[in-house]
C-alpha angles and dihedrals in degrees: 000000000000132000117272126223096275092049091052092049092049092047091049092048092049093048091047092049092049091050092047092051091045091050092046091053095041097052098065094033092049092047090051092050093047092048091048092051093048093050090049098046103036094066115100097236128132110271098032126111091237091056093050091050092046094051096045117018121205092238136025116272118224129182127199127182126196117195121193131187118209105220097195108034096152095051090044093053098037105038100021088237121165109276122245107221128190120195111223 
């Protein structure tokens, strides 16, 4: 024998209430656990994941810098002329 309409409504309400309470408890507890883990692992100390990644990165790190000199800054600002740029 199946569940009638009232039984389904009550079951849905109970399940919804349990999930709401579970979610209400889990949000602050989960935030606390995540914050605690981040504070523990983000420090650059030997034995942490951050330290291992800092000492030996997964890929090579390259840096490039491009320096440009604007040859006509006054004309560019005043008359909205096209800028003359020289790469250094």
